[in-house]
KEVO-672518 format. One record per residue (C-alpha): residue in one letter; x, y, z; residue number from 1. Coordinates in steps of 0.001 Angstrom, whole numbers, m for minus. Example, Ala and Ser with C-alpha at 12.3 -4.5 7.8 and 13.67 -1.06 7.14 Angstrom:
resn/east/north/up/resi
A/12300/m4500/7800/1;
S/13670/m1060/7140/2;
END
This chain:
resn/east/north/up/resi
M/215225/91341/100868/1;
N/216755/93346/102698/2;
D/216904/93287/106388/3;
F/217448/95339/109255/4;
S/217909/94219/112640/5;
T/215515/95307/115777/6;
T/218259/96293/117592/7;
Q/219194/99424/115426/8;
N/215380/100105/114317/9;
R/215243/101359/118032/10;
E/217292/103657/117791/11;
L/215723/105470/115215/12;
Y/212224/105775/115937/13;
E/210117/106110/118921/14;
H/206172/105371/119729/15;
A/203929/107806/119704/16;
D/200215/106494/120579/17;
A/199109/109836/121584/18;
D/198266/110878/117610/19;
H/197441/107355/116543/20;
S/201227/105910/115248/21;
R/203095/103405/116031/22;
L/206060/104245/114862/23;
K/207401/107462/114261/24;
S/211267/107900/112801/25;
R/213337/110431/114577/26;
P/213243/113629/112592/27;
G/215841/114013/109697/28;
L/216956/111698/107204/29;
S/219890/109184/107075/30;
E/220993/106272/105441/31;
E/219619/104603/108459/32;
I/216393/105844/108261/33;
V/216436/105072/104551/34;
K/217003/101278/105124/35;
L/214338/101634/107811/36;
I/211531/102311/106202/37;
S/212545/100105/103343/38;
S/212975/97344/105871/39;
Q/209646/97896/107520/40;
K/207844/97540/103506/41;
N/209736/94426/103065/42;
E/210736/95354/99761/43;
P/212861/94115/97161/44;
E/216369/95025/97161/45;
W/216430/96910/93625/46;
M/213771/99419/95534/47;
L/216138/100095/99045/48;
Q/219312/100585/96329/49;
K/217058/103174/94330/50;
R/216315/104778/98045/51;
L/219642/104855/98722/52;
A/221321/106126/95180/53;
G/217974/108957/95773/54;
F/219636/109668/99189/55;
A/223069/110187/97997/56;
L/222254/112516/95616/57;
H/219989/114494/97762/58;
Q/223204/115000/100451/59;
K/225287/116523/97781/60;
T/222895/118548/96342/61;
A/221939/122524/97316/62;
M/218152/123677/98447/63;
P/216983/125714/95092/64;
T/217407/129307/95221/65;
W/215723/130440/92131/66;
G/211834/130237/93293/67;
P/210242/131500/97188/68;
N/212117/131413/99830/69;
L/213035/128294/101528/70;
T/215189/128940/104521/71;
A/213218/128884/107492/72;
L/212231/125096/105840/73;
N/214970/123040/107804/74;
L/215127/119480/106355/75;
D/216758/117956/109811/76;
E/213937/118722/111908/77;
I/211311/117089/109460/78;
V/210036/113315/110749/79;
Y/210126/111143/107322/80;
F/208158/108040/108441/81;
V/204949/107772/110607/82;
R/203390/104636/110585/83;
P/199392/104487/111438/84;
D/198213/102408/114022/85;
T/196568/100160/112128/86;
Q/196718/97877/108640/87;
E/194984/98456/105411/88;
A/191166/97975/105363/89;
S/188949/97155/102555/90;
D/186054/97924/104856/91;
W/185390/101499/106305/92;
G/184684/99662/109501/93;
K/187668/98190/109811/94;
V/189715/101436/110163/95;
P/190376/102912/113812/96;
D/187436/105370/114741/97;
E/189920/108326/115451/98;
I/191208/107902/111606/99;
K/187964/106962/110060/100;
K/186506/110044/111573/101;
T/189414/112814/110032/102;
F/188105/111057/106475/103;
E/184278/111028/107521/104;
R/184605/114603/107888/105;
L/186129/114787/104733/106;
G/183151/113100/102667/107;
I/185432/110281/101859/108;
P/183536/107203/102286/109;
Q/180534/108927/101026/110;
A/181672/110502/97640/111;
E/182933/106650/97302/112;
R/179604/105237/97621/113;
E/177770/107817/95339/114;
V/180602/108799/92672/115;
L/183798/106646/92278/116;
G/184583/103674/90900/117;
G/187346/103237/93692/118;
V/189108/104604/96806/119;
G/192829/105169/98496/120;
A/192727/106794/101687/121;
Q/196349/107752/103344/122;
Y/197335/108558/106847/123;
D/200891/109878/107212/124;
S/202990/107308/105527/125;
D/200544/104507/105409/126;
V/197470/103940/102674/127;
V/194591/103093/105613/128;
Y/191825/102420/103429/129;
H/191861/100814/99549/130;
S/188846/99425/97257/131;
L/188204/99156/93761/132;
K/184422/98347/92004/133;
K/184146/95038/91469/134;
E/183292/95149/87460/135;
L/186607/97383/86508/136;
S/188912/94526/88659/137;
D/186837/92141/86364/138;
K/188120/94179/83101/139;
G/191733/93966/84578/140;
V/192186/97173/86320/141;
I/194695/97639/88709/142;
F/194220/100357/91779/143;
E/196487/99478/94617/144;
N/198105/100842/97465/145;
M/201663/101382/96054/146;
D/203285/99705/98945/147;
V/201410/96579/97458/148;
A/202224/97306/93845/149;
V/206102/96923/94619/150;
Q/205035/93597/96225/151;
K/202212/92070/93681/152;
Y/203576/93275/90480/153;
P/207504/93955/91253/154;
E/208331/93998/87092/155;
L/206098/96012/86322/156;
V/206748/98828/88746/157;
K/210724/97919/88758/158;
E/210366/99081/84835/159;
Y/207993/102541/85072/160;
F/208818/103722/88464/161;
M/211037/106569/88569/162;
T/212882/105511/85156/163;
Q/211962/106995/82170/164;
C/209218/110087/83627/165;
V/210749/111269/86813/166;
P/214927/110136/87275/167;
I/215747/110392/90815/168;
N/218277/112746/89833/169;
D/215679/115565/88776/170;
H/215843/117928/91515/171;
K/216364/118065/95519/172;
F/212939/117117/96580/173;
I/212958/114362/93976/174;
M/215771/113053/95537/175;
I/214568/113160/99012/176;
H/211284/111740/97680/177;
A/213119/108621/96134/178;
A/214730/107997/99585/179;
A/211817/108367/101865/180;
W/208700/107888/99251/181;
S/205848/105927/100989/182;
G/202275/104728/99840/183;
G/200604/106379/97168/184;
T/198559/104830/94504/185;
F/199147/102573/91474/186;
I/196806/102327/88603/187;
Y/197108/100087/85333/188;
V/194258/100502/82915/189;
P/194287/97546/79893/190;
K/194023/98497/76097/191;
G/190685/99437/75740/192;
V/189391/99829/78516/193;
K/187252/103046/79760/194;
V/186999/103448/83438/195;
E/183872/105682/83854/196;
L/184180/106574/87204/197;
P/186625/108554/88890/198;
L/189167/106830/91285/199;
Q/190194/108650/94053/200;
A/193015/109067/96565/201;
Y/193203/111057/99295/202;
F/196238/111915/102011/203;
R/196070/112860/104795/204;
M/198657/114406/107159/205;
N/198866/114242/110730/206;
A/202087/113998/112555/207;
Y/203492/117126/113982/208;
A/206632/118250/111972/209;
G/205471/115169/109697/210;
G/206681/114756/105918/211;
Q/204652/112829/103339/212;
F/206280/111462/100043/213;
E/203167/109591/98517/214;
H/204296/108219/95037/215;
T/201556/107796/92370/216;
L/201877/105496/89385/217;
I/199133/105653/86447/218;
I/199928/103717/83121/219;
A/196962/103878/80795/220;
D/197146/101224/77949/221;
E/196450/101929/74393/222;
G/192951/103216/73856/223;
S/192137/103360/77706/224;
E/190425/106691/79891/225;
L/190713/107216/83097/226;
H/189538/110133/85643/227;
Y/191929/110323/88733/228;
I/191514/112441/91534/229;
E/193467/113368/94466/230;
G/192829/114972/97422/231;
C/195025/116289/100386/232;
S/195227/118070/103699/233;
A/196842/118275/107165/234;
P/196012/120086/110428/235;
R/197955/123525/111377/236;
Y/200740/123124/113703/237;
N/203373/125769/114852/238;
S/206412/123976/113241/239;
N/206744/123589/109449/240;
S/205652/120521/107887/241;
L/207138/118899/104105/242;
H/205240/117785/101553/243;
A/207047/115850/98576/244;
G/205088/113559/96524/245;
C/205284/112662/93419/246;
V/203099/111755/90311/247;
E/203814/109762/87197/248;
I/201408/109031/84437/249;
F/202507/107164/81474/250;
V/199413/107870/78371/251;
K/200274/105307/75780/252;
K/198751/105801/71956/253;
N/195334/107261/72009/254;
A/194487/106601/75760/255;
R/192943/110114/78041/256;
V/193933/110434/81503/257;
R/192017/113417/83279/258;
Y/194019/114185/86864/259;
S/192594/116460/88954/260;
S/193642/117459/92388/261;
I/192424/119831/95117/262;
E/195240/120537/97761/263;
N/194710/122430/100901/264;
W/197581/121908/102622/265;
S/197741/123846/106418/266;
K/200190/126699/106121/267;
N/202961/125342/108130/268;
T/203236/123044/104991/269;
Y/205784/123482/102278/270;
N/204445/121677/99166/271;
L/207035/120763/97003/272;
N/205066/118761/95062/273;
T/206215/117199/91244/274;
K/203928/115423/88634/275;
R/204986/114736/85256/276;
A/203304/113028/82020/277;
L/204652/111072/78626/278;
V/202290/111445/76095/279;
D/202406/109194/73070/280;
E/200361/109418/69919/281;
G/197472/110620/69801/282;
G/197388/110213/73697/283;
V/195700/113153/75660/284;
I/196915/114240/79410/285;
E/194492/116782/81427/286;
W/195436/118592/84074/287;
V/193264/120068/86340/288;
N/195073/121786/89562/289;
G/193135/123749/92917/290;
N/195738/125018/95401/291;
M/194009/126491/98289/292;
G/196799/125853/101318/293;
S/200220/125524/102144/294;
G/202357/128674/103305/295;
V/204499/127968/100229/296;
T/203688/125919/97218/297;
M/205913/124830/94091/298;
L/203991/122787/91817/299;
Y/204368/122808/88050/300;
P/202547/119657/86420/301;
A/204721/118513/83429/302;
S/203902/116948/80108/303;
I/206346/115451/77713/304;
L/204589/114996/74398/305;
R/206497/112495/72617/306;
G/204327/111121/69848/307;
R/202464/112476/67342/308;
G/199253/114303/67962/309;
A/199735/113994/71775/310;
R/197695/116478/73788/311;
S/198187/118608/76794/312;
D/195129/120484/78657/313;
S/196492/122255/81996/314;
L/193769/124213/83969/315;
G/195051/125439/87249/316;
I/193698/127867/90254/317;
A/196053/129188/92775/318;
F/194923/130938/95835/319;
A/197155/133194/97704/320;
G/196289/134785/101478/321;
A/198381/136442/104172/322;
G/201830/134753/104428/323;
Q/201463/132465/101424/324;
H/203176/132279/98370/325;
Q/201766/129866/95186/326;
D/204197/129423/92782/327;
T/202637/126967/90248/328;
G/202124/126821/87222/329;
S/202435/124215/83803/330;
K/205499/122749/82114/331;
V/205529/121365/78253/332;
I/208073/119700/76217/333;
H/206522/119181/72683/334;
V/208511/116633/70687/335;
A/206849/114712/68377/336;
P/204942/116867/64998/337;
E/201507/117659/65189/338;
T/201110/117968/69181/339;
K/198850/120853/70940/340;
S/199242/122478/74190/341;
T/196963/124677/76429/342;
I/197618/126138/79985/343;
T/195329/128346/81461/344;
A/196359/129795/85252/345;
K/194476/131783/87185/346;
S/195361/132921/90582/347;
I/194102/135184/93357/348;
S/195316/137139/96240/349;
K/194654/138442/98943/350;
D/196222/140035/102351/351;
G/199341/140501/100808/352;
G/199622/136907/99246/353;
I/202053/136500/96752/354;
A/201101/134660/93617/355;
S/203510/133657/90943/356;
Y/202840/131690/87396/357;
R/206077/130021/86222/358;
G/205685/128341/82834/359;
Y/207864/126238/80723/360;
V/207206/125590/77223/361;
R/209764/124423/74764/362;
V/208877/123146/70827/363;
A/211824/121080/69452/364;
P/213080/121226/66535/365;
T/211448/117752/65510/366;
A/207897/119231/66803/367;
I/206943/120745/63348/368;
N/203366/122025/63036/369;
S/202243/121655/66462/370;
S/200537/124964/68711/371;
V/200825/126130/71889/372;
A/198319/128317/73870/373;
V/199004/130263/77669/374;
E/196769/132248/78975/375;
C/197345/133864/82251/376;
D/194821/135593/84369/377;
A/195312/137128/88144/378;
L/192659/138494/90736/379;
L/194115/140932/93330/380;
L/191861/141713/96196/381;
D/193867/144373/97763/382;
P/197102/146826/96985/383;
Q/199114/144780/99402/384;
S/198594/141759/97531/385;
V/201048/140556/94576/386;
S/200836/138874/91264/387;
Q/204412/137575/89424/388;
T/204496/135956/86113/389;
Y/207584/134050/84773/390;
P/206953/132728/81417/391;
T/209591/130889/79670/392;
M/208902/130006/75700/393;
L/211445/128142/73272/394;
L/210827/127728/70079/395;
E/212939/125777/68152/396;
T/211298/125173/64938/397;
D/209263/128011/63145/398;
A/206345/125520/61783/399;
V/204455/126688/64940/400;
D/201633/128357/66177/401;
M/202207/130135/69597/402;
A/199932/132060/71268/403;
H/200690/133764/74825/404;
E/197960/136269/77312/405;
A/198647/137697/80042/406;
R/196323/139669/82395/407;
V/196479/141418/85740/408;
G/192972/142880/87166/409;
K/191648/144110/90461/410;
I/187939/143378/91301/411;
G/186429/146675/89932/412;
D/184275/149324/91802/413;
E/181668/148765/89706/414;
E/180633/145057/89689/415;
I/180705/145638/93355/416;
F/178542/148642/93032/417;
Y/176244/146884/90575/418;
L/175703/143919/92736/419;
M/175544/145480/95940/420;
S/172545/147690/94399/421;
R/170480/144099/93762/422;
G/170727/143758/97438/423;
M/173870/142064/97970/424;
T/176800/142863/100727/425;
Q/179867/143619/99669/426;
E/181328/140393/101351/427;
Q/178927/138535/99067/428;
A/179196/140585/95786/429;
T/183003/139923/96186/430;
Q/182843/136339/96556/431;
M/180654/136265/93062/432;
V/183014/137765/91476/433;
V/185895/135559/92544/434;
A/183541/132332/91751/435;
G/182728/133945/87974/436;
F/186505/133984/87778/437;
I/186975/130621/89067/438;
E/184039/129489/87085/439;
P/186609/127306/84282/440;
I/188210/125409/86965/441;
V/185026/124523/88468/442;
K/183020/123587/85642/443;
S/185882/120927/84700/444;
L/185541/119081/88222/445;
P/182662/116244/88736/446;
L/179772/117887/90592/447;
E/180815/117203/94176/448;
Y/184482/118359/93846/449;
A/183164/121451/91949/450;
L/181021/122054/95461/451;
E/183911/121820/97840/452;
L/186241/123836/95555/453;
N/183551/126453/95782/454;
K/182966/125890/99551/455;
L/186818/126320/100031/456;
I/186956/129408/98179/457;
E/184351/131051/100173/458;
L/186030/129762/103232/459;
E/189262/131657/102034/460;
M/187154/134518/101060/461;
E/185682/134711/104379/462;
G/186858/138360/106133/463;
S/188307/139833/103022/464;
V/186264/142790/102966/465;
G/186858/145063/106268/466;
END
């Protein structure tokens, strides 16, 4: 175990009871802050060394300039570690009232009772609540806070954590993540086990000028099935926040994983998230993503199809309003023969918002008899809004079936007139057209989350008609 003296610690953090935290690091990331985080979590030496290696890479790596403008993001103003004033509980009654009320307003305890097999709830840098139904744990399913998993399953975590799927040198914000990660989810589903009820984690970033760096690691063993849902939100402040989480998914032979995410960060948040899956023979990964909030989003769920007959299906919706740039898409690398991928990306722009589709598909010479289908649809609600498409396709074999389709449209006057003639207001008619546009995404979610996504879209649409 690493050791970091209390005297040193005092110089690096401050107490901030006003925002329900018991420890908040000073702004900025340093080697000392990295050691503080590791010490607070009582981590093994190998994890500290991985953090320090990530920090060293971050120091010598420039900010990316190929996408949205990140010049207003000052990394030295971000608070990288905030511990809430509570311990992890498996009973909502033991979660402090002020924190519990936040999750009650988000509907998490109710969803757990009605439709979920397990729930994790994170508040700033720590998981404050975690539970798994007994019938799943009896089958050998592991569903833990990532910090706890490091302690309880060190060899399993060491084998998979930021090694094969998302290495620590992947890009600037993964380097930061490797140094400052905290909390998140660890899931292991044994061979042949089908988790019939979804597991969910919800991440709430509450601190002023805060950063959240949760790590999700999912291992679906041979022939297993899992649906995992993540939700995210943050309050609006007048200072920028940073979300740079990481999702690593291992889909073993003939396993199936559906990963659904509804991200509704506040518009002062930079959502610079990384999600990736390694898919073995006959395995299936399904990505379902809804991105509503954040001022800037850069998010491209990626699949590496390394086993014969592996498949990736990606379905995403991005909503860009005033002052927002949603730069989203998907990436697929076909390595093995007879692999298949589909990418369906939809975006809605209003009030001058910018929605960009950025996709990357590579079919290696070894991926013969594979197929790829990409479809991008953009809906513009006014003349000021922007839709951009940046598709990259590298086909290194002729034995591939490839299709790409992109459309940009505006809400038609005829459709609005027809609906208004049936008694709708202009705003109601516009909302109905948008609801039809996003229907494929909504149908892919469990009912409760489909309703949530529709409600978020309706809120974003309010006042869209002058």
